[in-house]
LUMLUMDREN-2810 file (N, C-alpha, C; in Angstrom, 1 decimal):
<atoms>
<atom><aa>T</aa><ch>A</ch><at>N</at><xx>0.8</xx><yy>-1.2</yy><zz>0.0</zz></atom>
<atom><aa>T</aa><ch>A</ch><at>CA</at><xx>0.0</xx><yy>0.0</yy><zz>0.0</zz></atom>
<atom><aa>T</aa><ch>A</ch><at>C</at><xx>0.9</xx><yy>1.2</yy><zz>0.0</zz></atom>
<atom><aa>N</aa><ch>A</ch><at>N</at><xx>0.5</xx><yy>2.2</yy><zz>-0.8</zz></atom>
<atom><aa>N</aa><ch>A</ch><at>CA</at><xx>1.3</xx><yy>3.5</yy><zz>-0.8</zz></atom>
<atom><aa>N</aa><ch>A</ch><at>C</at><xx>0.6</xx><yy>4.5</yy><zz>0.1</zz></atom>
<atom><aa>I</aa><ch>A</ch><at>N</at><xx>1.2</xx><yy>5.6</yy><zz>0.3</zz></atom>
<atom><aa>I</aa><ch>A</ch><at>CA</at><xx>0.6</xx><yy>6.6</yy><zz>1.2</zz></atom>
<atom><aa>I</aa><ch>A</ch><at>C</at><xx>-0.7</xx><yy>7.1</yy><zz>0.7</zz></atom>
<atom><aa>K</aa><ch>A</ch><at>N</at><xx>-0.8</xx><yy>7.4</yy><zz>-0.6</zz></atom>
<atom><aa>K</aa><ch>A</ch><at>CA</at><xx>-2.1</xx><yy>8.0</yy><zz>-1.1</zz></atom>
<atom><aa>K</aa><ch>A</ch><at>C</at><xx>-3.2</xx><yy>7.0</yy><zz>-0.9</zz></atom>
<atom><aa>T</aa><ch>A</ch><at>N</at><xx>-3.0</xx><yy>5.7</yy><zz>-1.2</zz></atom>
<atom><aa>T</aa><ch>A</ch><at>CA</at><xx>-4.0</xx><yy>4.7</yy><zz>-1.0</zz></atom>
<atom><aa>T</aa><ch>A</ch><at>C</at><xx>-4.4</xx><yy>4.6</yy><zz>0.4</zz></atom>
<atom><aa>F</aa><ch>A</ch><at>N</at><xx>-3.4</xx><yy>4.6</yy><zz>1.3</zz></atom>
<atom><aa>F</aa><ch>A</ch><at>CA</at><xx>-3.7</xx><yy>4.5</yy><zz>2.8</zz></atom>
<atom><aa>F</aa><ch>A</ch><at>C</at><xx>-4.5</xx><yy>5.7</yy><zz>3.2</zz></atom>
<atom><aa>I</aa><ch>A</ch><at>N</at><xx>-4.1</xx><yy>6.9</yy><zz>2.9</zz></atom>
<atom><aa>I</aa><ch>A</ch><at>CA</at><xx>-4.8</xx><yy>8.1</yy><zz>3.3</zz></atom>
<atom><aa>I</aa><ch>A</ch><at>C</at><xx>-6.2</xx><yy>8.2</yy><zz>2.8</zz></atom>
<atom><aa>E</aa><ch>A</ch><at>N</at><xx>-6.5</xx><yy>7.8</yy><zz>1.6</zz></atom>
<atom><aa>E</aa><ch>A</ch><at>CA</at><xx>-7.8</xx><yy>7.8</yy><zz>1.0</zz></atom>
<atom><aa>E</aa><ch>A</ch><at>C</at><xx>-8.7</xx><yy>6.7</yy><zz>1.5</zz></atom>
<atom><aa>T</aa><ch>A</ch><at>N</at><xx>-8.1</xx><yy>5.6</yy><zz>1.9</zz></atom>
<atom><aa>T</aa><ch>A</ch><at>CA</at><xx>-8.9</xx><yy>4.4</yy><zz>2.4</zz></atom>
<atom><aa>T</aa><ch>A</ch><at>C</at><xx>-9.2</xx><yy>4.6</yy><zz>3.9</zz></atom>
<atom><aa>N</aa><ch>A</ch><at>N</at><xx>-8.3</xx><yy>5.1</yy><zz>4.6</zz></atom>
<atom><aa>N</aa><ch>A</ch><at>CA</at><xx>-8.4</xx><yy>5.2</yy><zz>6.1</zz></atom>
<atom><aa>N</aa><ch>A</ch><at>C</at><xx>-8.7</xx><yy>6.7</yy><zz>6.5</zz></atom>
<atom><aa>K</aa><ch>A</ch><at>N</at><xx>-10.0</xx><yy>7.1</yy><zz>6.3</zz></atom>
<atom><aa>K</aa><ch>A</ch><at>CA</at><xx>-10.4</xx><yy>8.5</yy><zz>6.5</zz></atom>
<atom><aa>K</aa><ch>A</ch><at>C</at><xx>-10.2</xx><yy>9.1</yy><zz>7.9</zz></atom>
<atom><aa>R</aa><ch>A</ch><at>N</at><xx>-10.0</xx><yy>8.2</yy><zz>8.9</zz></atom>
<atom><aa>R</aa><ch>A</ch><at>CA</at><xx>-9.9</xx><yy>8.7</yy><zz>10.2</zz></atom>
<atom><aa>R</aa><ch>A</ch><at>C</at><xx>-8.5</xx><yy>8.5</yy><zz>10.8</zz></atom>
<atom><aa>E</aa><ch>A</ch><at>N</at><xx>-7.5</xx><yy>8.2</yy><zz>9.9</zz></atom>
<atom><aa>E</aa><ch>A</ch><at>CA</at><xx>-6.2</xx><yy>8.1</yy><zz>10.4</zz></atom>
<atom><aa>E</aa><ch>A</ch><at>C</at><xx>-5.4</xx><yy>9.4</yy><zz>10.1</zz></atom>
<atom><aa>V</aa><ch>A</ch><at>N</at><xx>-4.4</xx><yy>9.6</yy><zz>10.9</zz></atom>
<atom><aa>V</aa><ch>A</ch><at>CA</at><xx>-3.5</xx><yy>10.8</yy><zz>10.8</zz></atom>
<atom><aa>V</aa><ch>A</ch><at>C</at><xx>-2.1</xx><yy>10.2</yy><zz>10.7</zz></atom>
<atom><aa>L</aa><ch>A</ch><at>N</at><xx>-1.4</xx><yy>10.6</yy><zz>9.6</zz></atom>
<atom><aa>L</aa><ch>A</ch><at>CA</at><xx>0.0</xx><yy>10.1</yy><zz>9.4</zz></atom>
<atom><aa>L</aa><ch>A</ch><at>C</at><xx>1.0</xx><yy>11.2</yy><zz>9.9</zz></atom>
<atom><aa>I</aa><ch>A</ch><at>N</at><xx>2.0</xx><yy>10.8</yy><zz>10.6</zz></atom>
<atom><aa>I</aa><ch>A</ch><at>CA</at><xx>3.1</xx><yy>11.6</yy><zz>11.0</zz></atom>
<atom><aa>I</aa><ch>A</ch><at>C</at><xx>4.4</xx><yy>11.1</yy><zz>10.3</zz></atom>
<atom><aa>I</aa><ch>A</ch><at>N</at><xx>5.0</xx><yy>12.0</yy><zz>9.5</zz></atom>
<atom><aa>I</aa><ch>A</ch><at>CA</at><xx>6.1</xx><yy>11.6</yy><zz>8.7</zz></atom>
<atom><aa>I</aa><ch>A</ch><at>C</at><xx>7.3</xx><yy>12.5</yy><zz>9.0</zz></atom>
<atom><aa>E</aa><ch>A</ch><at>N</at><xx>8.4</xx><yy>11.9</yy><zz>9.4</zz></atom>
<atom><aa>E</aa><ch>A</ch><at>CA</at><xx>9.6</xx><yy>12.6</yy><zz>9.7</zz></atom>
<atom><aa>E</aa><ch>A</ch><at>C</at><xx>10.6</xx><yy>12.5</yy><zz>8.5</zz></atom>
<atom><aa>L</aa><ch>A</ch><at>N</at><xx>11.1</xx><yy>13.6</yy><zz>8.0</zz></atom>
<atom><aa>L</aa><ch>A</ch><at>CA</at><xx>12.0</xx><yy>13.7</yy><zz>6.9</zz></atom>
<atom><aa>L</aa><ch>A</ch><at>C</at><xx>13.3</xx><yy>14.3</yy><zz>7.2</zz></atom>
<atom><aa>T</aa><ch>A</ch><at>N</at><xx>14.4</xx><yy>13.8</yy><zz>6.6</zz></atom>
<atom><aa>T</aa><ch>A</ch><at>CA</at><xx>15.6</xx><yy>14.5</yy><zz>6.6</zz></atom>
<atom><aa>T</aa><ch>A</ch><at>C</at><xx>15.8</xx><yy>15.3</yy><zz>5.3</zz></atom>
<atom><aa>M</aa><ch>A</ch><at>N</at><xx>15.9</xx><yy>16.6</yy><zz>5.5</zz></atom>
<atom><aa>M</aa><ch>A</ch><at>CA</at><xx>15.9</xx><yy>17.5</yy><zz>4.3</zz></atom>
<atom><aa>M</aa><ch>A</ch><at>C</at><xx>17.4</xx><yy>17.8</yy><zz>4.0</zz></atom>
<atom><aa>N</aa><ch>A</ch><at>N</at><xx>17.7</xx><yy>17.7</yy><zz>2.7</zz></atom>
<atom><aa>N</aa><ch>A</ch><at>CA</at><xx>19.0</xx><yy>18.1</yy><zz>2.2</zz></atom>
<atom><aa>N</aa><ch>A</ch><at>C</at><xx>18.9</xx><yy>19.4</yy><zz>1.4</zz></atom>
<atom><aa>E</aa><ch>A</ch><at>N</at><xx>20.0</xx><yy>20.0</yy><zz>1.1</zz></atom>
<atom><aa>E</aa><ch>A</ch><at>CA</at><xx>19.9</xx><yy>21.2</yy><zz>0.3</zz></atom>
<atom><aa>E</aa><ch>A</ch><at>C</at><xx>19.2</xx><yy>21.0</yy><zz>-1.0</zz></atom>
<atom><aa>G</aa><ch>A</ch><at>N</at><xx>18.1</xx><yy>21.8</yy><zz>-1.3</zz></atom>
<atom><aa>G</aa><ch>A</ch><at>CA</at><xx>17.4</xx><yy>21.6</yy><zz>-2.5</zz></atom>
<atom><aa>G</aa><ch>A</ch><at>C</at><xx>16.3</xx><yy>20.6</yy><zz>-2.5</zz></atom>
<atom><aa>S</aa><ch>A</ch><at>N</at><xx>16.2</xx><yy>19.8</yy><zz>-1.4</zz></atom>
<atom><aa>S</aa><ch>A</ch><at>CA</at><xx>15.2</xx><yy>18.8</yy><zz>-1.4</zz></atom>
<atom><aa>S</aa><ch>A</ch><at>C</at><xx>13.7</xx><yy>19.3</yy><zz>-1.1</zz></atom>
<atom><aa>S</aa><ch>A</ch><at>N</at><xx>13.6</xx><yy>20.5</yy><zz>-0.6</zz></atom>
<atom><aa>S</aa><ch>A</ch><at>CA</at><xx>12.2</xx><yy>21.0</yy><zz>-0.3</zz></atom>
<atom><aa>S</aa><ch>A</ch><at>C</at><xx>11.4</xx><yy>21.2</yy><zz>-1.6</zz></atom>
<atom><aa>S</aa><ch>A</ch><at>N</at><xx>12.1</xx><yy>21.7</yy><zz>-2.6</zz></atom>
<atom><aa>S</aa><ch>A</ch><at>CA</at><xx>11.3</xx><yy>21.8</yy><zz>-3.9</zz></atom>
<atom><aa>S</aa><ch>A</ch><at>C</at><xx>11.0</xx><yy>20.5</yy><zz>-4.5</zz></atom>
<atom><aa>D</aa><ch>A</ch><at>N</at><xx>11.9</xx><yy>19.5</yy><zz>-4.3</zz></atom>
<atom><aa>D</aa><ch>A</ch><at>CA</at><xx>11.6</xx><yy>18.2</yy><zz>-4.8</zz></atom>
<atom><aa>D</aa><ch>A</ch><at>C</at><xx>10.5</xx><yy>17.5</yy><zz>-4.0</zz></atom>
<atom><aa>L</aa><ch>A</ch><at>N</at><xx>10.4</xx><yy>17.8</yy><zz>-2.7</zz></atom>
<atom><aa>L</aa><ch>A</ch><at>CA</at><xx>9.4</xx><yy>17.2</yy><zz>-1.9</zz></atom>
<atom><aa>L</aa><ch>A</ch><at>C</at><xx>8.0</xx><yy>17.9</yy><zz>-2.3</zz></atom>
<atom><aa>R</aa><ch>A</ch><at>N</at><xx>8.0</xx><yy>19.2</yy><zz>-2.5</zz></atom>
<atom><aa>R</aa><ch>A</ch><at>CA</at><xx>6.8</xx><yy>19.9</yy><zz>-2.9</zz></atom>
<atom><aa>R</aa><ch>A</ch><at>C</at><xx>6.3</xx><yy>19.3</yy><zz>-4.2</zz></atom>
<atom><aa>K</aa><ch>A</ch><at>N</at><xx>7.2</xx><yy>19.2</yy><zz>-5.2</zz></atom>
<atom><aa>K</aa><ch>A</ch><at>CA</at><xx>6.8</xx><yy>18.6</yy><zz>-6.5</zz></atom>
<atom><aa>K</aa><ch>A</ch><at>C</at><xx>6.2</xx><yy>17.2</yy><zz>-6.3</zz></atom>
<atom><aa>A</aa><ch>A</ch><at>N</at><xx>6.8</xx><yy>16.4</yy><zz>-5.5</zz></atom>
<atom><aa>A</aa><ch>A</ch><at>CA</at><xx>6.3</xx><yy>15.0</yy><zz>-5.4</zz></atom>
<atom><aa>A</aa><ch>A</ch><at>C</at><xx>5.0</xx><yy>15.0</yy><zz>-4.7</zz></atom>
<atom><aa>L</aa><ch>A</ch><at>N</at><xx>4.8</xx><yy>15.9</yy><zz>-3.7</zz></atom>
<atom><aa>L</aa><ch>A</ch><at>CA</at><xx>3.5</xx><yy>15.9</yy><zz>-3.0</zz></atom>
<atom><aa>L</aa><ch>A</ch><at>C</at><xx>2.4</xx><yy>16.4</yy><zz>-3.9</zz></atom>
<atom><aa>R</aa><ch>A</ch><at>N</at><xx>2.7</xx><yy>17.4</yy><zz>-4.8</zz></atom>
<atom><aa>R</aa><ch>A</ch><at>CA</at><xx>1.7</xx><yy>17.9</yy><zz>-5.7</zz></atom>
<atom><aa>R</aa><ch>A</ch><at>C</at><xx>1.4</xx><yy>16.8</yy><zz>-6.8</zz></atom>
<atom><aa>H</aa><ch>A</ch><at>N</at><xx>2.4</xx><yy>16.2</yy><zz>-7.3</zz></atom>
<atom><aa>H</aa><ch>A</ch><at>CA</at><xx>2.3</xx><yy>15.2</yy><zz>-8.3</zz></atom>
<atom><aa>H</aa><ch>A</ch><at>C</at><xx>1.5</xx><yy>14.0</yy><zz>-7.8</zz></atom>
<atom><aa>S</aa><ch>A</ch><at>N</at><xx>1.7</xx><yy>13.6</yy><zz>-6.6</zz></atom>
<atom><aa>S</aa><ch>A</ch><at>CA</at><xx>1.0</xx><yy>12.4</yy><zz>-6.0</zz></atom>
<atom><aa>S</aa><ch>A</ch><at>C</at><xx>-0.4</xx><yy>12.7</yy><zz>-5.6</zz></atom>
<atom><aa>G</aa><ch>A</ch><at>N</at><xx>-0.8</xx><yy>14.0</yy><zz>-5.5</zz></atom>
<atom><aa>G</aa><ch>A</ch><at>CA</at><xx>-2.1</xx><yy>14.4</yy><zz>-5.0</zz></atom>
<atom><aa>G</aa><ch>A</ch><at>C</at><xx>-2.2</xx><yy>14.4</yy><zz>-3.4</zz></atom>
<atom><aa>L</aa><ch>A</ch><at>N</at><xx>-1.0</xx><yy>14.3</yy><zz>-2.8</zz></atom>
<atom><aa>L</aa><ch>A</ch><at>CA</at><xx>-1.0</xx><yy>14.3</yy><zz>-1.3</zz></atom>
<atom><aa>L</aa><ch>A</ch><at>C</at><xx>-0.9</xx><yy>15.7</yy><zz>-0.7</zz></atom>
<atom><aa>L</aa><ch>A</ch><at>N</at><xx>-0.5</xx><yy>16.7</yy><zz>-1.4</zz></atom>
<atom><aa>L</aa><ch>A</ch><at>CA</at><xx>-0.4</xx><yy>18.1</yy><zz>-0.9</zz></atom>
<atom><aa>L</aa><ch>A</ch><at>C</at><xx>-1.6</xx><yy>18.6</yy><zz>-0.2</zz></atom>
<atom><aa>D</aa><ch>A</ch><at>N</at><xx>-2.8</xx><yy>18.3</yy><zz>-0.8</zz></atom>
<atom><aa>D</aa><ch>A</ch><at>CA</at><xx>-4.1</xx><yy>18.7</yy><zz>-0.2</zz></atom>
<atom><aa>D</aa><ch>A</ch><at>C</at><xx>-4.3</xx><yy>18.1</yy><zz>1.1</zz></atom>
<atom><aa>H</aa><ch>A</ch><at>N</at><xx>-3.7</xx><yy>17.0</yy><zz>1.5</zz></atom>
<atom><aa>H</aa><ch>A</ch><at>CA</at><xx>-3.9</xx><yy>16.3</yy><zz>2.7</zz></atom>
<atom><aa>H</aa><ch>A</ch><at>C</at><xx>-2.9</xx><yy>16.7</yy><zz>3.8</zz></atom>
<atom><aa>V</aa><ch>A</ch><at>N</at><xx>-1.9</xx><yy>17.6</yy><zz>3.4</zz></atom>
<atom><aa>V</aa><ch>A</ch><at>CA</at><xx>-0.8</xx><yy>18.0</yy><zz>4.4</zz></atom>
<atom><aa>V</aa><ch>A</ch><at>C</at><xx>-1.3</xx><yy>19.2</yy><zz>5.2</zz></atom>
<atom><aa>Y</aa><ch>A</ch><at>N</at><xx>-1.1</xx><yy>19.1</yy><zz>6.5</zz></atom>
<atom><aa>Y</aa><ch>A</ch><at>CA</at><xx>-1.4</xx><yy>20.2</yy><zz>7.4</zz></atom>
<atom><aa>Y</aa><ch>A</ch><at>C</at><xx>-0.4</xx><yy>21.3</yy><zz>7.2</zz></atom>
<atom><aa>H</aa><ch>A</ch><at>N</at><xx>-1.0</xx><yy>22.5</yy><zz>7.0</zz></atom>
<atom><aa>H</aa><ch>A</ch><at>CA</at><xx>-0.1</xx><yy>23.7</yy><zz>6.8</zz></atom>
<atom><aa>H</aa><ch>A</ch><at>C</at><xx>-0.5</xx><yy>24.7</yy><zz>8.0</zz></atom>
<atom><aa>P</aa><ch>A</ch><at>N</at><xx>0.5</xx><yy>25.0</yy><zz>8.9</zz></atom>
<atom><aa>P</aa><ch>A</ch><at>CA</at><xx>0.2</xx><yy>25.9</yy><zz>9.9</zz></atom>
<atom><aa>P</aa><ch>A</ch><at>C</at><xx>0.0</xx><yy>27.3</yy><zz>9.4</zz></atom>
<atom><aa>A</aa><ch>A</ch><at>N</at><xx>-0.7</xx><yy>28.2</yy><zz>10.1</zz></atom>
<atom><aa>A</aa><ch>A</ch><at>CA</at><xx>-0.9</xx><yy>29.5</yy><zz>9.7</zz></atom>
<atom><aa>A</aa><ch>A</ch><at>C</at><xx>0.4</xx><yy>30.3</yy><zz>9.6</zz></atom>
<atom><aa>D</aa><ch>A</ch><at>N</at><xx>1.3</xx><yy>30.1</yy><zz>10.6</zz></atom>
<atom><aa>D</aa><ch>A</ch><at>CA</at><xx>2.6</xx><yy>30.7</yy><zz>10.6</zz></atom>
<atom><aa>D</aa><ch>A</ch><at>C</at><xx>3.6</xx><yy>29.6</yy><zz>10.2</zz></atom>
<atom><aa>Q</aa><ch>A</ch><at>N</at><xx>4.6</xx><yy>30.0</yy><zz>9.4</zz></atom>
<atom><aa>Q</aa><ch>A</ch><at>CA</at><xx>5.5</xx><yy>29.0</yy><zz>8.8</zz></atom>
<atom><aa>Q</aa><ch>A</ch><at>C</at><xx>6.2</xx><yy>28.1</yy><zz>9.8</zz></atom>
<atom><aa>Y</aa><ch>A</ch><at>N</at><xx>6.7</xx><yy>28.6</yy><zz>10.9</zz></atom>
<atom><aa>Y</aa><ch>A</ch><at>CA</at><xx>7.5</xx><yy>27.8</yy><zz>11.8</zz></atom>
<atom><aa>Y</aa><ch>A</ch><at>C</at><xx>6.9</xx><yy>27.8</yy><zz>13.3</zz></atom>
<atom><aa>I</aa><ch>A</ch><at>N</at><xx>6.1</xx><yy>28.8</yy><zz>13.6</zz></atom>
<atom><aa>I</aa><ch>A</ch><at>CA</at><xx>5.7</xx><yy>28.9</yy><zz>15.0</zz></atom>
<atom><aa>I</aa><ch>A</ch><at>C</at><xx>4.2</xx><yy>28.4</yy><zz>15.1</zz></atom>
<atom><aa>I</aa><ch>A</ch><at>N</at><xx>4.0</xx><yy>27.4</yy><zz>15.8</zz></atom>
<atom><aa>I</aa><ch>A</ch><at>CA</at><xx>2.6</xx><yy>26.9</yy><zz>16.0</zz></atom>
<atom><aa>I</aa><ch>A</ch><at>C</at><xx>2.3</xx><yy>27.1</yy><zz>17.5</zz></atom>
<atom><aa>E</aa><ch>A</ch><at>N</at><xx>1.4</xx><yy>28.1</yy><zz>17.8</zz></atom>
<atom><aa>E</aa><ch>A</ch><at>CA</at><xx>1.1</xx><yy>28.4</yy><zz>19.2</zz></atom>
<atom><aa>E</aa><ch>A</ch><at>C</at><xx>0.1</xx><yy>27.4</yy><zz>19.7</zz></atom>
<atom><aa>E</aa><ch>A</ch><at>N</at><xx>-0.8</xx><yy>26.9</yy><zz>18.8</zz></atom>
<atom><aa>E</aa><ch>A</ch><at>CA</at><xx>-1.8</xx><yy>26.0</yy><zz>19.3</zz></atom>
<atom><aa>E</aa><ch>A</ch><at>C</at><xx>-2.0</xx><yy>25.0</yy><zz>18.1</zz></atom>
<atom><aa>W</aa><ch>A</ch><at>N</at><xx>-1.7</xx><yy>23.7</yy><zz>18.4</zz></atom>
<atom><aa>W</aa><ch>A</ch><at>CA</at><xx>-1.9</xx><yy>22.7</yy><zz>17.4</zz></atom>
<atom><aa>W</aa><ch>A</ch><at>C</at><xx>-3.4</xx><yy>22.3</yy><zz>17.3</zz></atom>
<atom><aa>P</aa><ch>A</ch><at>N</at><xx>-3.8</xx><yy>21.9</yy><zz>16.1</zz></atom>
<atom><aa>P</aa><ch>A</ch><at>CA</at><xx>-5.2</xx><yy>21.4</yy><zz>16.0</zz></atom>
<atom><aa>P</aa><ch>A</ch><at>C</at><xx>-5.3</xx><yy>20.0</yy><zz>16.7</zz></atom>
<atom><aa>T</aa><ch>A</ch><at>N</at><xx>-6.5</xx><yy>19.7</yy><zz>17.1</zz></atom>
<atom><aa>T</aa><ch>A</ch><at>CA</at><xx>-6.7</xx><yy>18.4</yy><zz>17.6</zz></atom>
<atom><aa>T</aa><ch>A</ch><at>C</at><xx>-6.7</xx><yy>17.4</yy><zz>16.5</zz></atom>
<atom><aa>L</aa><ch>A</ch><at>N</at><xx>-6.6</xx><yy>16.1</yy><zz>16.8</zz></atom>
<atom><aa>L</aa><ch>A</ch><at>CA</at><xx>-6.7</xx><yy>15.1</yy><zz>15.8</zz></atom>
<atom><aa>L</aa><ch>A</ch><at>C</at><xx>-8.0</xx><yy>15.1</yy><zz>15.1</zz></atom>
<atom><aa>Q</aa><ch>A</ch><at>N</at><xx>-9.1</xx><yy>15.4</yy><zz>15.8</zz></atom>
<atom><aa>Q</aa><ch>A</ch><at>CA</at><xx>-10.4</xx><yy>15.5</yy><zz>15.2</zz></atom>
<atom><aa>Q</aa><ch>A</ch><at>C</at><xx>-10.4</xx><yy>16.7</yy><zz>14.2</zz></atom>
<atom><aa>Q</aa><ch>A</ch><at>N</at><xx>-9.8</xx><yy>17.8</yy><zz>14.5</zz></atom>
<atom><aa>Q</aa><ch>A</ch><at>CA</at><xx>-9.8</xx><yy>18.9</yy><zz>13.6</zz></atom>
<atom><aa>Q</aa><ch>A</ch><at>C</at><xx>-9.0</xx><yy>18.5</yy><zz>12.3</zz></atom>
<atom><aa>L</aa><ch>A</ch><at>N</at><xx>-7.9</xx><yy>17.8</yy><zz>12.5</zz></atom>
<atom><aa>L</aa><ch>A</ch><at>CA</at><xx>-7.1</xx><yy>17.4</yy><zz>11.3</zz></atom>
<atom><aa>L</aa><ch>A</ch><at>C</at><xx>-8.0</xx><yy>16.5</yy><zz>10.4</zz></atom>
<atom><aa>I</aa><ch>A</ch><at>N</at><xx>-8.7</xx><yy>15.6</yy><zz>11.1</zz></atom>
<atom><aa>I</aa><ch>A</ch><at>CA</at><xx>-9.6</xx><yy>14.6</yy><zz>10.3</zz></atom>
<atom><aa>I</aa><ch>A</ch><at>C</at><xx>-10.7</xx><yy>15.4</yy><zz>9.6</zz></atom>
<atom><aa>D</aa><ch>A</ch><at>N</at><xx>-11.4</xx><yy>16.3</yy><zz>10.4</zz></atom>
<atom><aa>D</aa><ch>A</ch><at>CA</at><xx>-12.5</xx><yy>17.1</yy><zz>9.8</zz></atom>
<atom><aa>D</aa><ch>A</ch><at>C</at><xx>-12.0</xx><yy>17.9</yy><zz>8.6</zz></atom>
<atom><aa>D</aa><ch>A</ch><at>N</at><xx>-10.8</xx><yy>18.5</yy><zz>8.7</zz></atom>
<atom><aa>D</aa><ch>A</ch><at>CA</at><xx>-10.3</xx><yy>19.3</yy><zz>7.6</zz></atom>
<atom><aa>D</aa><ch>A</ch><at>C</at><xx>-9.6</xx><yy>18.5</yy><zz>6.5</zz></atom>
<atom><aa>D</aa><ch>A</ch><at>N</at><xx>-9.5</xx><yy>17.2</yy><zz>6.7</zz></atom>
<atom><aa>D</aa><ch>A</ch><at>CA</at><xx>-8.8</xx><yy>16.3</yy><zz>5.8</zz></atom>
<atom><aa>D</aa><ch>A</ch><at>C</at><xx>-7.3</xx><yy>16.8</yy><zz>5.5</zz></atom>
<atom><aa>T</aa><ch>A</ch><at>N</at><xx>-6.7</xx><yy>17.3</yy><zz>6.6</zz></atom>
<atom><aa>T</aa><ch>A</ch><at>CA</at><xx>-5.3</xx><yy>17.6</yy><zz>6.6</zz></atom>
<atom><aa>T</aa><ch>A</ch><at>C</at><xx>-4.6</xx><yy>16.6</yy><zz>7.5</zz></atom>
<atom><aa>R</aa><ch>A</ch><at>N</at><xx>-4.6</xx><yy>15.4</yy><zz>7.1</zz></atom>
<atom><aa>R</aa><ch>A</ch><at>CA</at><xx>-4.2</xx><yy>14.3</yy><zz>8.0</zz></atom>
<atom><aa>R</aa><ch>A</ch><at>C</at><xx>-2.8</xx><yy>13.8</yy><zz>7.9</zz></atom>
<atom><aa>I</aa><ch>A</ch><at>N</at><xx>-2.0</xx><yy>14.6</yy><zz>7.1</zz></atom>
<atom><aa>I</aa><ch>A</ch><at>CA</at><xx>-0.5</xx><yy>14.3</yy><zz>7.0</zz></atom>
<atom><aa>I</aa><ch>A</ch><at>C</at><xx>0.2</xx><yy>15.4</yy><zz>7.7</zz></atom>
<atom><aa>L</aa><ch>A</ch><at>N</at><xx>1.0</xx><yy>15.0</yy><zz>8.7</zz></atom>
<atom><aa>L</aa><ch>A</ch><at>CA</at><xx>1.9</xx><yy>16.0</yy><zz>9.4</zz></atom>
<atom><aa>L</aa><ch>A</ch><at>C</at><xx>3.3</xx><yy>15.6</yy><zz>9.0</zz></atom>
<atom><aa>L</aa><ch>A</ch><at>N</at><xx>4.0</xx><yy>16.6</yy><zz>8.4</zz></atom>
<atom><aa>L</aa><ch>A</ch><at>CA</at><xx>5.4</xx><yy>16.5</yy><zz>8.0</zz></atom>
<atom><aa>L</aa><ch>A</ch><at>C</at><xx>6.3</xx><yy>17.2</yy><zz>8.9</zz></atom>
<atom><aa>F</aa><ch>A</ch><at>N</at><xx>7.3</xx><yy>16.5</yy><zz>9.4</zz></atom>
<atom><aa>F</aa><ch>A</ch><at>CA</at><xx>8.3</xx><yy>17.1</yy><zz>10.3</zz></atom>
<atom><aa>F</aa><ch>A</ch><at>C</at><xx>9.6</xx><yy>16.9</yy><zz>9.6</zz></atom>
<atom><aa>G</aa><ch>A</ch><at>N</at><xx>10.4</xx><yy>17.9</yy><zz>9.4</zz></atom>
<atom><aa>G</aa><ch>A</ch><at>CA</at><xx>11.7</xx><yy>17.8</yy><zz>8.8</zz></atom>
<atom><aa>G</aa><ch>A</ch><at>C</at><xx>12.8</xx><yy>18.4</yy><zz>9.6</zz></atom>
<atom><aa>S</aa><ch>A</ch><at>N</at><xx>14.0</xx><yy>17.9</yy><zz>9.3</zz></atom>
<atom><aa>S</aa><ch>A</ch><at>CA</at><xx>15.2</xx><yy>18.5</yy><zz>9.9</zz></atom>
<atom><aa>S</aa><ch>A</ch><at>C</at><xx>16.3</xx><yy>18.4</yy><zz>8.9</zz></atom>
<atom><aa>G</aa><ch>A</ch><at>N</at><xx>17.3</xx><yy>19.2</yy><zz>9.0</zz></atom>
<atom><aa>G</aa><ch>A</ch><at>CA</at><xx>18.4</xx><yy>19.1</yy><zz>8.1</zz></atom>
<atom><aa>G</aa><ch>A</ch><at>C</at><xx>18.7</xx><yy>20.5</yy><zz>7.5</zz></atom>
<atom><aa>D</aa><ch>A</ch><at>N</at><xx>19.6</xx><yy>20.5</yy><zz>6.5</zz></atom>
<atom><aa>D</aa><ch>A</ch><at>CA</at><xx>20.1</xx><yy>21.7</yy><zz>5.9</zz></atom>
<atom><aa>D</aa><ch>A</ch><at>C</at><xx>19.1</xx><yy>22.3</yy><zz>4.9</zz></atom>
<atom><aa>G</aa><ch>A</ch><at>N</at><xx>18.2</xx><yy>21.5</yy><zz>4.4</zz></atom>
<atom><aa>G</aa><ch>A</ch><at>CA</at><xx>17.3</xx><yy>22.1</yy><zz>3.4</zz></atom>
<atom><aa>G</aa><ch>A</ch><at>C</at><xx>15.9</xx><yy>22.5</yy><zz>3.9</zz></atom>
<atom><aa>M</aa><ch>A</ch><at>N</at><xx>15.9</xx><yy>23.1</yy><zz>5.1</zz></atom>
<atom><aa>M</aa><ch>A</ch><at>CA</at><xx>14.6</xx><yy>23.4</yy><zz>5.7</zz></atom>
<atom><aa>M</aa><ch>A</ch><at>C</at><xx>14.1</xx><yy>24.8</yy><zz>5.4</zz></atom>
<atom><aa>E</aa><ch>A</ch><at>N</at><xx>14.6</xx><yy>25.5</yy><zz>4.4</zz></atom>
<atom><aa>E</aa><ch>A</ch><at>CA</at><xx>14.2</xx><yy>26.9</yy><zz>4.1</zz></atom>
<atom><aa>E</aa><ch>A</ch><at>C</at><xx>12.7</xx><yy>27.1</yy><zz>4.0</zz></atom>
<atom><aa>S</aa><ch>A</ch><at>N</at><xx>12.1</xx><yy>26.2</yy><zz>3.3</zz></atom>
<atom><aa>S</aa><ch>A</ch><at>CA</at><xx>10.6</xx><yy>26.3</yy><zz>3.1</zz></atom>
<atom><aa>S</aa><ch>A</ch><at>C</at><xx>10.0</xx><yy>25.0</yy><zz>2.7</zz></atom>
<atom><aa>C</aa><ch>A</ch><at>N</at><xx>9.6</xx><yy>24.2</yy><zz>3.6</zz></atom>
<atom><aa>C</aa><ch>A</ch><at>CA</at><xx>9.0</xx><yy>23.0</yy><zz>3.2</zz></atom>
<atom><aa>C</aa><ch>A</ch><at>C</at><xx>7.5</xx><yy>23.2</yy><zz>2.9</zz></atom>
<atom><aa>P</aa><ch>A</ch><at>N</at><xx>6.8</xx><yy>22.3</yy><zz>2.3</zz></atom>
<atom><aa>P</aa><ch>A</ch><at>CA</at><xx>5.5</xx><yy>22.5</yy><zz>1.7</zz></atom>
<atom><aa>P</aa><ch>A</ch><at>C</at><xx>4.7</xx><yy>23.4</yy><zz>2.6</zz></atom>
</atoms>
């Protein structure tokens, strides 16, 4: 099963994905998420890096933003 199939089949599941970002990989990640159709399911905080209050799991499910991406590394200038 791939991520898209999983997220579309399991409507009440939230995925947490941790990534190691290298120089230039953020644009590759963004392109891959758009191409796969997953970008619409990724949670985007209102502020780029500061999240004062996280949504509840139910809010993520209701908003269908059930993929949380966490990245670290040299290529963190602007992830999706």
